[in-house]
N, C-alpha and C positions, 0 to 999 in steps of 0.2 A: 617255780621260780626258772629262771634259766641261768646254764653256765657258761661261761667263756673255752671254747674248745681250741686248743692251738693245732690247728690242722696243718697248716703249709709252709713246706721248708723246701728245698732244693740244694743238695751240694753236688755242683756237677765238677769233675776233674776235667779240664780241658789240657791243651796241648801244653808241655814244659812244665806240668804239676800246677798250673794255675787254677784257679775255680771262682765259681759265683754263686749266690745262694739267689734262691727263688722264694719269694713271701707273698701270697695273697691273703689279705681277710680273715675274721674268722666266723667262728658259728655260734649262735645263741641256741641251745638246747633246752625244751622243758624238762625240768627235774621234780620228781614227785613230791617231794618234802615242802611241808607248808609253813616250815618254822623259821624261814629265812625272808620273810617279806619284807624287812627292812633293808636285808642287802638288795633285794629289788628296787627296792625305792632309792637305794643309793645308785645302784646303776642306770637307772633313769635318769639321774641327776647329772651323773659322769656323763653322760651323751648329749645332754641339753649343752654342757659347757663345751663338749668337742665340737659342739655345731659351728664354734666361733674359730676353729683351727684354721690358719693359712693353709691355703691349699694352692699346690702347684703341679701342673701337668706333668710337668719334667723336674724330678729331684737328683741333685748333686752339686758337688763345688768346682772342680776346674772340669767343665764340660763343655761343649758345642752342640745344640741343637741345630743341624742341617735342615731341618723339615718339619713341620707338623702340618698335617693334613687330615681334613675331616670331608666324607662324604656320605651323603643322605640319598636314596632314591625311595621317593616316595610314590607308589600304584596303586589307587584305589584305594587311600587310605590306609597301606601298610606299608612300614617305611624297613628299609635294612641300610644302618647305617655302619660306617667302617672309618677308625679312626687310626692315621698310620702318623709314625713319626721315627725321625734317624737321628741318632744321638754317638757323638765321638767323646771317649774318654782323653781328654787331653792333658789331665794331670799325671805327675810322675808317679803317683802312687796307685796302688788298685783301691777301688772305692765302689760303694753299692750306688747304683744308678736306679731311680724310680719314676715308673711311669704309671700316672694316675688319671683314670677317666671318670669323669662323672656321667651317669646314665639317668634316664628315668626310671622310676622305681617300679613301673609298668613293664618296662621292657625286659627280654631274656637274652642273654649272652649266648650268642651260635658258635663262637670260635676266638682263639688267642692264638696267634703265631709269633715266635722271635728268630731272627737270625742273629747268632752273636759270633761273630768273628767267621760267619762261613758255616756254624753248625745250626740247622736249622730243626726248630721245635715248629710240630704243627700237632694243633688240638684236637681231638674226638668227644664228645659227649656221651657217658656212660654212667650206667647205674650207681650211685654213691659207693655202695659198698664192691663192686666190682672193680671201680676206679681206685678205691683207697687199698685193696689187696695188690693190684699190679704197682701203686705205688710204692708201697711197703717192700715188695721183692726187690726192686731195682735200689731202693734206700740203703746205701752201705753206714754212710756217717754222716753226721750235720746236726745244725742246732735249730730247736724248737723256736718258733718265733709266732704270737698272733698279732693281729692289728684289728682292733674295730674298727670297723667303717665309718668314716663321719657322713652326717645324714643331713640333708636340706628340707625344703618343705616337699619337692618333688622329686628329687636327685638321689642317687645312691653312690658311692666312689668303690670303684675297681682300682685295686693298688697293688702295684708288683714291684718287687726290688730285686736288680740285679746285680752281683759283686763280682768285676771284671777287673783286668788287669790294665796297666795305662796303654792308649791307644787302641784300647778294643772298638770294634763299630758295633753297634745295636741295633736293630731294628726291630720294631714295635708293631704288632697290626690287631686290634681288635675291632670284633662283628659283634654288632645286638641288632636285634628287631625287634618291633611293637607297632600295635595299631593305634592310628590315630584316632582319640576319643573325642564328638563334637561336646562342647559346650558351648552355652550361649551362643550359638548360631555358628561357630567356625571352629576349625581343626587347629590345631598347636602344637607345634615342631618346636623341641628346646635343644639347643645344644648348647654346653657348658665349656666357654671358653677361658681358661686361665692358665696361659704357659707359664707365667714369672719370668720370663726374659725373652730377649730379644730373638726373633727366628727367622734366618735370609728366607726361606719359602715357607710362608704361613697362607692357608687357603682355606675355605670353606665353600662348598658346592653342596646346593640342595635342589636336586631336580624334581619335578613334581609332573605324573603323569595321570590324569583325570579323563576315563573315556566319554564322559557327557560333557566336560567342559569346565573351565574353572571360573568362578563368578568375580573373585576376589582375591588377592594375595596383599599381605600387610606386612611390613616389620616395625614392632614397635621399638622406638629408640633408646633401647637398656644399655648398649655398650659406651655414648656418648657420642654426642655430635660430631666431634671430632673424626669419625668413622664415616659420616655419610656420604662422602664423595668415592668411598672403597668399597660401597654396597652397590652392586649392579642388578636391576632385577629385569628379565626378559621374559614377556609372557604371550603366548597365543591361544588360542582358544583350548586346548586343552592339556598345553604345557606350559610349564615353567621352570627359570631358571634363575637361583638366586645364587651370585658369588660375592663372598667378602675375601679381597684379596690386598690386604694393607702393605704398603711397603715398610722398610725398616724404620725410617723418618715418622711416618704415620703412626707407627707402633709405640713409638717413644712417648714419655711421661711428658717431656719437654723437650726444648730441642737439642740440649747437648745433654739428656738423660739416659743411663744405661737400663732404667726399669722399663718395662712392659706397662702402657695403660690399656690393654686387652685384657679386661676383667669382669666378666660377668656372663650371661646368657643371652644367646644367639637366638630370637626366639623369631619362628614364622608362621604367621599364622594364614589361613585362607579357607575358602569354602568352594563347592560344587555346583554347577546348574542344576536344575532339577525341574525336570518338563511336567512332572503329575505328581498328586499325591499318593499313587500307588506305590511309589519307592523306586529303587533301581536295582535290577536282577540283572548280575556280572557272571559269565560262566567263562573258567580257565582251568587249563590242566588238568581235567576230570572233576572239577569241584565247581561249587557256585557260593556266590556271597549276595545275600541280600540286604540292601540297605533301606531302611525305613525312616525318613524324615520329614512327615509332612507339615504342612504351614497351613496358612490362612484358613484356622478353624479356630473358632471363639472357646476361650479358656472353660472348664468345667469350674463350676463354684467348688470352694475347700471349708473343710470343717478341721480346725487346727487347735491342737491342744499343746501349749509351748511350756516345758517343763525345765524349769531353770534350778541349777544347782547354786544355793546362796549360804554354803558353809562356809566354816573360815578359812579355808583355803584360797575361796575366792574373793579375799578381800585385795583393794590397790586396784592394780590394773586392769586384771582378769574382770574385774565387775564392772568398773569404767568402760570397758571396751565392749562387753556385753550388753550394759545399759544404752550404749550409743548406737549399737546393731540394731537394737530391738525397737528402738524410736524409728527408725528407717524403716525397719519390718513392717512394723503396725501401721507406717505410710501406708504402706502398699495394699492393705486389705481392703476389699469393697463391701459393698453393702448387699451383696451376695454370698459372701464368705462370712463364716459363721467361726469364732476363736472362743478361748479362754487362756489362761496362764495359771499354772502352777509352779511356786517356788518353795523348795525343802532344803533342810539343813539334817537337824535330827527330828525335825517335827515336818511335816505337811500340811503347806495353806493352800488356799484357791481365791485369787481375785474375784472368781465368778464361780459359784457352785454349778453351772449349768453354762452351756455355749450361747453365745449372744451375737447378734448381728454386727457385721465390721460397720457400724454408724459413725459418724464422725464423734457423736458424744463417747459412744463408747471408747472409741479408740483413744482420746485423751484423758479418759480416766484411767484406762490401763496405762499409757505411758507415764501418770502421776504416780500410780503403783508401782511400776518398776523403777522410777526413780529415787524411790524411798525406802528401797530395799537395803538393810544394813547387813552381809555376810557375817555368820557366827556359827558356830556348836557344829555338830558332825554333819553325816553323808547318808541318807536312808533313799537309796535310788528305788529297791522293790516298792516300797509303800507310795511312791509320789507315781512312781509308772501303773501300778494299780489303779489308782484313781483315776488317772489320764485315760486308761481305757473305759472304768466304769462312766465317765461321763460321755464319751462318744456312745457307749452303748445306750445309755438314759435318752441320749438327742435321738439317736435311731430308731428306738423301740417308742418314743413320744412321737414319731413322723415330723421332728421339727427341721429335718434337714432333708433335701433333697437325694432322693435313690440313687440319682446319676452324679453326685456329687463325690467328691475324693477326701478321704477322710485320713488326718495322719496324726501323730507325736512328733514332736520336735524335741529331743532332750539334749540338752545343754551342761556337762558337767565337767569337771577337772580332776576328779579322785575318785579312789575306789570306797565302796559302800564301808561304812563304819559303825551304822545304826541298823538296829531290827534285823532283816535276814543278810547277812555280809557273805554267803556262800555263792559266788557267781554261777554256777550251775545250779542252782535251786532257783536264783533270779530270771536264769534264760528261760527255766521250764515254767516259771510261773508266768511270766510273759508271754510264753507260746500257748499256754492253756487258755489263757482270757483273751487274746488277739483275735477278733473277727476276721474272715477272709479279706473284709472290704477295708480293712485300716492298715496302714503302714506306718512303721517307726524310723525315724532317722535320727542317727545319733552323733554329736559332735564332742567330741575329745578335745578340750584345752589342756597344752602344755602335755608334760609325759610322767605326772603323778597317776594317769589314769591308765587303765589296764585298755588299751586299745581293742587287742584282741576281744575281751568281751564283747565291748560295744560293736565292734563290728560283727562279729555273730548274731547278735538279739537283732540287730537291724536286717541283716541277710535272712535270718531266719522267718523276719515279717515285713518281707516286700519293701523294705528300703535301701540305705545305704550309710556309710559312716563316713566322717571325716575330723581329721588330725586338726585341729586350730592351734597355730604356733603363737604362742604369749608372748607376743612382740606388739611394737608398737602399731602394726597393722591389723590387729586381730579382729577389729570394727568390721573393716573392709572383709577378711574372709569369712566372716559371719555372714554377710551382706552378699557376698556373691554366691556362697553356697545355697543361700534362700533363692537367689536368682534362680537358680539350676531347677528347684522346685515349686517355684511360685505359680507356673504355667499349666498345669496339667490340661491337656488337649482330649486326651483318648484314654479310655480303660477297656481292659478285657482284651487287647490284643492277641489275635492268634495267626501267624503266618504259615500256611500250610500247602502242600504242594500234592500232584496227583499220586496214587500210590504206583509203586514200581519204577520211579522216577528218580527218586532220590534215596539215599541211605546215610546214616552217622549223621543226621541232622542236629545241631547244636541245638540250645533251647530257644523254642519257638513260640511260648506264650510270655506274654509279658502283663503285669499287672499294672501299669501304667505308661504313658507316654507324655514327657514334658516338653513344652514349646523351647526349639533351641538344641535339642540334643538330638540321640539318633539309635534307633535299634536295629540291630544287626543280627542274623541268620547265616549260618554257612553249613556247606556238608558236601557228599559226595553226589557226583552226578552217575548214575545207573547207565549203561550200554542202552540205547533204543535206536529204532530206525527213523525216528522223529529226531529233527535239529533244532527243535524247540523246546524248551524247558518255561512251564506255566506257574506262577505262585500266585496264592490266593489270600487275602491278607481280609479279617474281619475286626473289627472293632466298635466301640459304645462311645459317640460324642456327646454332646450336650444337647438332649432332646432326639437324637436320632442314631441310628444304627448303620454302618457302612460296611459294605464289602468292595475291595478293590483288587484287579487283576494284574497280574505285569507279567510281560514274555521277555526272553533274551534268546538268542542265536547261539547256540552251543559251539560254534566254529569262528564266530565274527572277531570277538576280541582276540583270539590267539592269533588270527592273522595281524590285527592289528598293531599286537606286542612286539612281532617280529621286526615290525618297520621303526620301532622307537627304540633307540641307542640307550637313553638310560633308563629304561624301565626296569624294575623288578620283575621278572618273567613268572617265578614263581609266588608270585603273590597269594593267590588263591588258597593254592594247599597249604601254604603257612600260616595263612590266616585262620585257615580253620582250625587247624592244629594249635594255634595259640588260644583261639577263642575255647577250644574243648579242655586245654590245659587247665585254663583258667577257671573255668567252669568246674572240673572236677576236684582242682583243690580247693573252693569252697566248699563244694560237696562233701569232700573228705573232713573239713573241720565241724562238718553238721552229724557226721555219720554218727549212727545210734547205736551200733556194736561193734567190737573189736574186727569181727569176721568184714563186715561191711567197709572198715578203713583199710584193711589189707587188701580188698578184691579192687579199691579203689586207687590205692596206691600203686600196684601191679599197672592198673591203666595209664597212669601219670606216667611212668618211669617208661612204660614201653612206646607211647607216644614221644615222650622227649629225647629218647635215643634215635628212634627213626627220624625224627626232625630236627634232631641237634639242637636243642634248647636247653640250657643250665637253668634248671629249676631247684626249689628245695630239696629234691629227691634226687638230683642228679649230679655229677660233677663233672668239669672237665678236666681230662687227662692230656698234658701237653708233653709230649716225647719227639725226641731225636729220629732221624729217619731210618736208622737201624733199630730203634727201639729199645736201645742201650741205655739211655738217658731219660727219665720220667720226671714229671712236675706234676702237681695234684691244685686244681683251683675247682675249689666247692663252691656252692651257691648257698651264703648263709642266710639265715632268716634273721628280720629285720626288727630287732626288741621295738622299735618305736612305732613301725607300721604293720608289723605282725607278718608272718608268713604266708599266709592264706588268702590275699585278698583276692577277689574274683571279679568276672565281669559279669553283669547281669543284662541280658540282651547284647551281648558282644560289645559291654565298654565299660565295665565297672560304674555305669552310669546308676541315678539314682531309677531306671523303669524297670530295673529287673527285678525278677523274684525268683526264690529257691528254684534249684533246677527241678524240671517234673519231667515224667515219661513224654517223650518224643511221640507226638502225634502225626501220623502221615496221612489218614484219610482226607480226604477233599471236603469242603462245606456240602450241605445235604443236597443245595441246590445245583451243583456240578453234575452233570451224567456222565457217569464214567462208562466208556466200552468194554465190552465183554467178550472182544475177539481183538488180536494183536493190531496197532502197536499196543501193548499196557500200560506205556507211561503218557500216552495222550488223552489230552480232555476231550472229548465229543463236543460238549458246550460246555461254554462258561456260564455267566448268570444269564438267568431265562429270558428268553427273548419275548416280549410282549408285541405279539406282531398285531398291527393294525388288521381290520377286515381287508378285503381287496377292493371295495368301493369307499372311497372316501372323499371328504372334501379337502382343496389343497388350495397353500398360496407358494408358488416357487418362483425363480427367477427374477425379472423384473418388473415388478411385482404379477406375475399371471394366477389371476383367481379360477379355479375349477370348481364349481358347484355341483354335487351330485343330488340328482331329485330320483328318488328312490321310486314313487310312484309312477311317474312319468318312464323311468327307465332311460333318464335324459343326464347329459352332462352340459352345463352351460359355462362359457368364460367370459371373462371381461379382465381388463388393466386397470390399473388406477395410476394416474399420472399425477404423482404429487412430487412435494420438494424434500431433497435431504434434509434429516432431522425431525421432521414431521412424525407425527406417533400416531398410529391409526388402531382403531379399535377393532378387533376381531369378532370378541365373542364379551359380552357383557350381561351376567346374569344375575340381577341382585337378589333374585330367589334363594339360589345355591351359593353365592357371594363368590362366584368366578368370575374373573376377568383375564382377557387374553388379549394383551396389545403388541405389537411391531413398530419398531422404528427404522424408518429408512435411512438409509446411506445412500451417497451416489458414487459414480464410476470416477475413474482418475481424471479423465475429459470427455468432453462432447466426441459423439461417434455419430457421424450423419446428420451434424447440426442436433443433435437431441442426448441432452444427458439422461442416460439410464438409471435407475434406480433402485435399490433392494432392500431386503429386510437385512439387517446388519444387528439387530438386538430383538429378541422374542422374551417377552415376562407373561409368566402364569403365575396369577396371585389369587389365594383362595382365603378370603375374607375369615369364615367361621376359624380357622387355625394359626391366622395372620401370616402364613407361609407363603413366602414368595421365591419363583425360579426366575433368574433371570437367565438367560444363554444369550450368548454374544460369540464372534467367531473366535474371540480368543479363550473365555472361560465359560465355567456354568457356577453360579452364584446363587446359593440358598438363604435365603435369611427368614427370621421368625419375630423380628421385633428387638429381639434383645441380642440374639447369637445370628453372628456372618460365618457361613462356610464355603469356600471357593475353591473348584474343582478345572483342573484343564483336559483337554481332548485328548492329553498324551496318554491315555489310560483308561480302561473298561472299569467300570464302578457302579454302584448299587447303594441307595441311599434309601433308607426309612425313616419316616417320621410322621407320626400320628395318621392321619389316615392317606397320607401324600407317600407314592412310592417313585422312585427316580432311577432309570437306568441309562448309563451312559456308556456307548459304544464306540470305543477308540477311535479316533478321527472320523466317526462316521454321525454317529446320532444319538440325540438324546429322548426317551420317552417318560412320559410323567403321567401316573396315573392316581386319580383323586376317588377314594373311597368306592375302589373297582368300579365305577359307573360312568367316569370319565376320563378319556384317553385321548393325550395331544405327542404327537411327534414333532421334534424338530432336528432337520436334516443340514448337516454341514457341507458347504461348497468351498473347496478349496481351489484358487487359481495358482498359476505360475508367479511368483513372487514381484519378477520384473515385468509382468504382463503389462504394456502399455496404457491399457483401457480399464480393463476389469479387477473386480476387486472381490476377495472373500465374500460370502453372504450364506444367508439362510432360507431353507423351505420351512414350511409348517404344514401338516397331514395331522386331520383331525378325524377321528371316526364318526359315521354318521349315525349310530345307534348310542351315542353320546346322552345320556338322560340329563337334559338341562330343565328348568321348571318354565311355567308359560311365560315368565318376565323375560327371556330370554331376548336379546339382541344385538347388533353389531353387522359388521359387511359378512361376517359369516353364520353368527349366531341366529341372526334371524329366517334362515334358511332350514332350520328344526321347524319350523312351520312353513312345509310344503306349499308354495303357490300353486293354481291351477296355469298350467301351462299349455298354450296349441301352437304347432309349428304348421303351416300351410303355406300355397303358393312357391313351393320349392322348385327354384328355376335356376338355368346357369348366370353364373356371375363374369366378372371381366376374366378373371383366373378361371379358365375351365376347371381346374384342380378344388376349385373352391365354389360350392354351390351357393345360392342365397334364397333367403326366404323371409318370410312374413312373421313375426311372433306375437301372441297375445297373450301378455302376461300383467297381472295387477292393473287391468284397465288402460293398459297401455297397448299401442300396435310398435312393435320395433321391426326394423329391418336388422336382420340378423345375417353371419355370413357362417358357413359350414369351414370347420379348419380342425387342427389339433393344436395341443399343446404338450408339456413333457410331465410325466411321473417319474421321479428321479430315486423312487425308493428300492428297487432293485438294479440299478444300473446309472451311477451318479455322472457316469460321463457321456454317455447317451440319451439315458431316460428312455420310457416306453412311450408311445402314443397314446394320446387320450383324445378322442374324439369328440367334437363338441360344436354348441352354436354359438358363435360370438356376438357379442353385445358392445356396440363401440361407445363412445364418450365414457370412458370410465364407469361402464354399467349403468348409464343414466335410464331409467325406467323399469331398470331389471330390481337394483335396491331401492328401499326407502329413502326418499331425501337426495340430497346430492353428497357425494363422497367426502365433500369437506366437512359434513354434519359429524363424520367419525373422527374426526382428528381431536385428541384428549391431550391435556397438558403433561400426563405423568405417566411412567411405564404401568402404573396401579390404579390408575385412573379409572371409574366407572364411566360408560357413557350416559351423559345428559338425555332425557326423555324427547322423542324425535317426535 
């Protein structure tokens, strides 16, 4: 169990013999005795009641709070928050003045300073034993005091008390840092505001700078409608400034009241622009941070076993809220998901012995089962978890579940085990032993009678996460919100890698799952290099396909931009790397198999925390006067409710992480590395599938160039059709391949003619039901059940069944089907403000594509090369363009010698392809009329001509 240490005090002798006391928090330390479990339960109950204690930011009787100001600077999801307050003891007696700040549980305090009547105390983070020794040396006399910190759902309280004589002026200043965690598609920054009195100068400033741009800023109205006019939001493309500055009158509870109406959490939610699924790579101050939050991917199917505690302690509100939440959670399941329910007390029961599909019939039956549960008896967690794992293993062995699906156990419990195996370490080992690598365990602890540290350990060790559910009126909503975070897995087996010798000290870079609306974060140090470009490669498995994504960042660009930003946090990358590293080491420490391993991790945590000035469970903040004669100690206590060692999986404590693994720096096998300097550069990214030199292509407005290998000749023609029409290029019912292009028009007519271009190209392969639709905005891959969208903003490689897709950033897309058909779509970008031109696509197809004899289409028909004879070559009206007669398909056509452009190697100027041009939209050269090739849909086959 844990005991309360009375750590913090300070008795400082001031001028004229007066003194003040400095008191901060207490600490819970583990105790080896197992004979005092009843005292542990008693302490948990005390903590629960303490949540309800009144809270004031500034405590004191006859005092004047001159100012209370909070400033947060958020740069690239990393926040540095400063809380400042100026107070005067206006009473006639010496008294204790309290300065209390509620901070997020995941934050690290970085500094605390005080100015007491001109005596300045400055904080510095040191190893806990060092700080305690220095403090003990300076302490001559004093009184011990301990304060158990009050906890709320997401906050914890930093408390100080200063005993000062009358007329004293005190200035407090607290700094803390935290990383913003993305959940449910937004980041949330929370500031707890409860001054407890009117403050003449009350102000909150939140500055946000996101280099890629801010997509939205939202402020939930949690403080009350009366403050709506006091909040101002200023937003530009990449910056936002939120100001909350209520006047004294606006702060009043009523017109003549002296009490403050400011009482609650000031919340800012925001999200950022993402121009590609490859993520965002930022480099600053010699460190990098890779953010990965893809969207527009189809969810993976789920296999879930819900394991629900129905022991006697769940009776009443807890069970009612759990049932309510389960009703909504079950409704979220789809026919592609599989599930079952296990409920346990001293016995273990299964609603279904096997996983069943999430059909409406099964869901309704499960709801009825849940509704009829009557809590009673003891708690047999071990047997319930063993049964859940066996159920998943049986389904996997019988081939009942998709190998690409996500399998998880969700445990809901409110107490420690009392039946069967009750030793927590043994239960942890048992679960670890039977869990397969592809399974995850998520733990939800209701209330404070459950050992949250234990729930967190078994979850972290088995690729999941834990969360405390507070047993109050909104427990059902808490359960539903948690489920929403894990209900939509998009990717599995994600690895983010970098070229060898380009980075070091990389945080966790392998993740078991990525859930929609969250974010994976990897950070590290950038090694010196001759190159100013850092590249990352992300590999992952999605529904039915494997993807590889490439991201690049200029190593100097962001630092240059940060110098221009007045309110940005310039050291964000360095601090974020340290923050993630320490969080992951704390998690690893809690799972250390040996004492030696634990000591080694402890030393690393302490060294990093001291270097980066983070108050952690292993460090303390020593606050001392400028001469070092007066010293105060501020330890970081463990949290008896939340555990001291909560970590981040993938930079975020999100459900995406797995236990830390050995960092892999080697690039994927398809990356070719240089063997000569510079060693940090990748010579080639994803393999470039080059088309042969001779191709048949359609580009510009739209110009067709058909290469005839046997005649060693290129023939050109234009198609003058209308915007919106879809032209069939290849229709092969034998292989099941269709290639169609939809026309778009220019912005306005030019020389009395509206030019048309291909704005969308569709490649549909019927045997696999896979369609790739390329537009000037995105590349969308569908297979009938799944939809995956990619942008032109990053290089990517996608493999599904017999189809491979290679996207080259802002350049082209190559599609290979069964290694015998290859199509390339080229992107043409024009100046956005161009008065006439629009973005458009070109299409290039290999002449050696292996179609069936049934192939047709504007391009496909020429896989059967017609006999062509050109004669009577003579001067034309234009001396540069000769004219001739072409005999083809029984037709005698008047043709002109000219040239068109192949843009594969030079998208701006192109290279000339000399060809014989056929007039009248290819009439006589193509079968039938060009209107015969207009089809109704992008995936339509051509009707027989």
